[in-house]
C-alpha positions in Angstrom: -33.3 -43.3 13.0 -30.5 -45.0 11.2 -26.8 -44.3 12.0 -26.4 -42.7 8.6 -29.2 -40.1 9.2 -27.6 -39.3 12.6 -24.2 -38.7 11.0 -25.7 -36.5 8.4 -27.7 -34.4 11.0 -24.5 -34.1 13.1 -22.5 -32.8 10.2 -25.2 -30.3 9.4 -25.2 -29.1 12.9 -21.5 -28.8 13.1 -21.6 -26.9 9.7 -24.3 -24.5 10.9 -22.4 -23.7 14.2 -19.1 -23.1 12.2 -20.9 -20.7 9.7 -22.6 -19.0 12.6 -19.2 -18.4 14.4 -17.7 -17.2 11.0 -20.7 -14.9 10.4 -20.4 -13.4 14.0 -16.8 -12.8 13.6 -17.3 -11.1 10.2 -20.1 -8.9 11.5 -18.0 -8.1 14.5 -15.1 -6.8 12.3 -17.6 -4.6 10.2 -19.1 -3.2 13.3 -15.6 -2.4 14.8 -14.9 -0.6 11.5 -18.0 1.5 11.8 -17.1 2.2 15.5 -13.7 3.6 14.5 -15.2 5.6 11.6 -17.8 7.1 13.9 -15.1 7.9 16.6 -13.1 9.7 14.0 -16.1 11.7 12.5 -17.5 12.7 16.0 -14.1 13.8 17.4 -12.8 15.4 14.2 -15.9 17.0 12.7 -15.6 20.1 15.0 -12.1 21.0 13.7 -12.4 20.3 9.9 -12.9 23.6 8.0 -11.7 25.0 4.7 -9.1 27.1 6.7 -7.8 23.9 8.4 -7.3 22.3 4.9 -5.7 25.4 3.2 -3.7 27.2 5.8 -0.2 26.8 6.9 0.5 25.4 10.5 1.3 27.7 13.3 2.7 27.7 16.8 4.6 24.4 16.5 1.9 22.4 14.8 -0.6 23.3 17.6 -2.8 25.6 15.4 -3.3 26.5 11.8 -3.9 24.1 9.0 -2.4 21.1 7.2 -1.9 22.3 3.7 1.8 21.5 3.6 1.2 18.0 5.0 -1.4 17.4 2.1 1.1 18.6 -0.5 3.9 16.6 1.0 1.8 13.4 1.1 0.8 13.8 -2.4 4.6 14.4 -3.5 5.7 11.4 -1.6 3.0 9.2 -3.2 3.9 10.3 -6.6 7.6 9.7 -6.2 7.0 6.2 -4.6 4.6 5.2 -7.2 6.7 6.3 -10.1 9.4 4.0 -8.7 7.4 1.1 -7.3 4.7 0.7 -10.1 6.9 0.2 -13.2 9.5 -1.7 -11.3 7.0 -4.1 -9.6 4.8 -4.6 -12.7 7.9 -5.4 -15.0 9.2 -7.7 -12.3 5.9 -9.6 -12.0 5.7 -9.8 -15.8 9.1 -11.3 -16.0 8.5 -13.8 -13.3 5.0 -14.9 -14.5 5.5 -14.9 -18.3 9.1 -15.6 -18.8 10.8 -17.4 -16.0 10.1 -21.2 -15.9 9.1 -23.0 -13.0 12.1 -24.0 -10.8 14.3 -23.1 -8.0 15.2 -19.7 -9.3 11.5 -18.6 -9.4 11.0 -20.2 -6.0 13.8 -18.2 -4.5 12.5 -14.9 -6.0 9.1 -15.5 -4.6 10.4 -16.3 -1.2 12.5 -13.3 -1.1 9.5 -11.2 -2.2 7.3 -12.7 0.6 10.2 -12.1 3.1 10.5 -8.4 2.0 6.8 -8.0 2.5 7.2 -9.1 6.2 9.9 -6.5 7.1 8.7 -3.8 9.5 8.3 -0.4 8.1 10.9 1.1 10.6 13.6 -1.2 9.1 12.7 0.2 5.7 13.2 3.7 7.2 16.6 2.9 8.6 17.6 1.3 5.5 16.5 4.5 3.3 18.4 6.7 5.9 21.5 4.7 5.5 21.3 4.4 1.7 19.4 7.4 0.2 20.0 10.0 2.9 23.6 9.3 3.8 25.3 7.1 1.3 23.8 8.7 -2.0 23.7 12.1 -0.4 20.1 12.9 -1.1 19.6 14.1 2.5 16.3 14.4 4.2 14.3 15.0 1.0 11.1 13.9 -0.9 13.3 11.9 -3.1 14.8 9.9 -0.3 11.5 9.4 1.4 9.7 8.5 -1.9 12.2 5.9 -2.7 12.1 4.4 0.7 8.3 4.2 0.5 8.6 2.7 -3.0 10.8 -0.1 -1.7 8.2 -0.6 1.1 5.3 -1.3 -1.1 7.3 -3.1 -3.9 6.2 -6.5 -2.7 2.6 -5.6 -2.7 2.8 -4.4 -6.3 4.6 -7.4 -7.4 2.4 -10.0 -5.8 -1.0 -8.3 -6.8 0.3 -7.9 -10.4 1.6 -11.5 -10.4 -1.8 -12.8 -9.2 -3.6 -10.7 -11.9 -1.5 -12.2 -14.5 -2.2 -15.7 -13.2 -6.0 -15.1 -13.6 -5.8 -14.5 -17.3 -6.8 -17.7 -19.0 -4.0 -19.5 -20.9 -6.3 -19.8 -23.9 -5.7 -16.1 -24.7 -1.9 -16.7 -24.7 -2.3 -19.7 -26.9 -4.6 -18.1 -29.4 -2.2 -15.0 -29.7 0.9 -17.3 -30.2 -1.0 -19.4 -32.6 -1.8 -16.4 -34.9 2.0 -15.6 -35.1 2.5 -13.0 -32.3 5.7 -13.0 -30.4 5.9 -13.6 -26.7 6.4 -9.9 -26.0 3.5 -8.9 -28.3 1.2 -11.5 -26.5 2.3 -10.1 -23.1 1.9 -6.5 -24.1 -1.3 -6.5 -26.3 -3.2 -9.5 -24.9 -2.3 -10.4 -21.3 -1.4 -7.0 -19.8 -4.7 -5.3 -21.0 -6.8 -8.1 -19.5 -5.1 -8.0 -16.1 -4.7 -4.2 -15.9 -7.9 -3.6 -13.9 -6.7 -5.9 -11.2 -3.2 -4.5 -11.3 -4.7 -1.0 -10.6 -6.1 -2.5 -7.4 -2.6 -3.3 -6.2 -1.7 0.3 -7.1 -4.5 1.7 -4.9 -3.5 -0.5 -2.0 0.1 0.7 -2.2 -1.1 4.3 -2.4 -3.2 3.7 0.8 -0.1 2.2 2.6 2.2 5.0 1.5 -0.2 7.6 2.7 -0.5 6.2 6.2 3.2 5.3 6.8 5.1 7.3 9.5 8.3 5.4 10.5 10.0 5.6 7.0 9.4 9.3 6.6 10.6 10.1 10.1 14.1 8.9 9.1 14.2 10.2 5.5 12.0 13.3 4.8 9.9 14.5 7.6 10.4 17.8 9.6 8.5 18.3 12.9 7.4 21.7 12.0 7.5 23.0 8.4 5.2 25.9 7.7 6.1 26.1 4.0 5.6 24.1 0.7 8.4 22.0 -0.9 9.9 23.5 -4.1 11.8 20.5 -5.3 12.4 16.7 -4.7 15.4 17.6 -2.5 13.3 19.6 0.0 11.9 18.1 3.3 8.2 17.6 3.5 5.5 16.8 6.0 3.0 14.0 5.9 -0.6 13.9 6.8 -0.1 10.8 9.1 2.8 12.4 11.0 0.8 15.6 11.4 -2.1 13.8 12.9 0.2 11.9 15.3 1.8 15.2 16.4 -1.5 16.7 17.0 -3.2 13.7 18.5 -3.1 14.8 22.1 -4.6 18.2 21.2 -7.1 16.8 18.8 -8.2 14.0 21.3 -9.3 16.7 24.0 -11.9 18.0 21.7 
C-alpha cells in the first residue's frame, strides 16, 4: 500500500471519528431537551386546569391561578416589542443600507455585540435607575417593557442585519437601475424580501422577554398581585416570576 493511500485512509478515519463525536453531542443535546420537556410535563400535568389558567392567585401565590401573570406577560411583551422592533429594524436598515464600511460602522457593531453580552440583571438595575426613578414611571408595565425592550434590542438589530445581508445585491442594482431611489429600493424591494427572516428575530425576542425575571423584579413585578393591570403605569406579574415563586410547592407534586 502506497504512502498516499495510507494518508487518505487516515484522513477518512479521522473525519469519521470527528463526525461521530459531533453527531453524539448533537443527539445528546436533543435527548436532554426531551428529558427537560418530559420532566415539566410529568410534574406539571397534575396541576394544569382551566381554573389554574383563568383564576386569580390566592394565599400569597400558594393557590389559585395565574391569570394575572398571563395578562402581565402579554402586556410586557407588547410594550417591549413596540419599542424594540421598530427601533432595532430601523437601526439595522441604517447600518446595512446607508452606512459605508469604516470605523464608524465597526464601532456601532462592536457596541451592539457588547450590549448583547450584558447580564439581564444589569439591564434591570439600569431600568430601575432610569425609568423607575429618574423618569418617574415607578414600578409599572411601561418601565418594565422599556427595560425588556433594551434587553432584546441587540437581538433584533443583529437578526435584521443578517436578514438584509442575505438579500442578493442584484435586486438592489436592478431597482436602482430602473430609477428607484435608495429609500424606495430599501422599502419596496429589500425589506419585503428580508421580512420573513426579520420575523424570526422578533419571535426569538418575544421568547426571551417572556422568560426574563431579573429586569421585571426591579421595574414592574409585585410578589403577590391578585388583580389585572388597568394601565401601563400599573404593576404587573410575569409568568416566569410566578413559576419561580411557586417552584418549591410545584416540585413537591
